[in-house]
N, C-alpha and C positions, 0 to 999 in steps of 0.2 A: 177380889175384894174392891179394887179400884174401879173396875167396870160396874160393879154393883152401886158404888157411891155415885159415879158419874151419871149413870142411868136414872137413878131415882132421886137425886138431890133436890131438884126443883119441881117435883110433880106432886099431884094430889094422891098418888099411890103410896107416898111415904108412910102414912098412917096405917096402911094395910100390910106393909111388908113384914111386920113382926108376927103375922098370923099364919104364915105357912113355913114349911121347913126349908132349910138351906138347900137341900137337894132339889126341891121344887123351884126355888129361885134360880138355881144353876140351869135347870132345864129351860125355864122361861127366858133367861138371858141369852142362852146359846141357840135357841130354836125359833125365836120370834124376831120380828124386824122393827115394828113401830111401837111407840109407847102405848098407843091405844090397844094394840094386840097384847102387850104385856099386861096392861091393866085388866083386860078381859080375862086372861087366864089366871091372874092372881085372884080376882073376884070369884071366878068359877071354882078354883081350888078351895077357897074358903067356904063357899056355899055348899059344895058337894063333898068336901073333906077328902079330896083326891090323894091317893098314894102317888109316889113318883111314877110308878108304872102306868097307872091310869091317866095321869096328867100327860105323860109322854104319848100315850095312845091318842088322847084327845087332840094334842097338838099335831101329831103326824097325820091324823085323818082330816084335819082342816076344819075343826068345829068353828073357829073364829070366822073364817071365810064363808062358811055355809050360813052362819047366823047373820052376817052382814048382808049377804045376798037375799036372804029371806025377809029381811026387815023392810 
């Protein structure tokens, strides 16, 4: 819970954080590095309505990195 607060307290992501499940937040916090990557997966989870399994698959296959490279 402390990590959650410290990570999101001063970011523009704070308005989005209530729109996904706690399980998805735990996955994002534990498996991503930068705040940009966290924001990307939060927005993607909201848009695509990902379950925790699907979100974990997206993170492990590097969707963020592939999206950044292709931009």
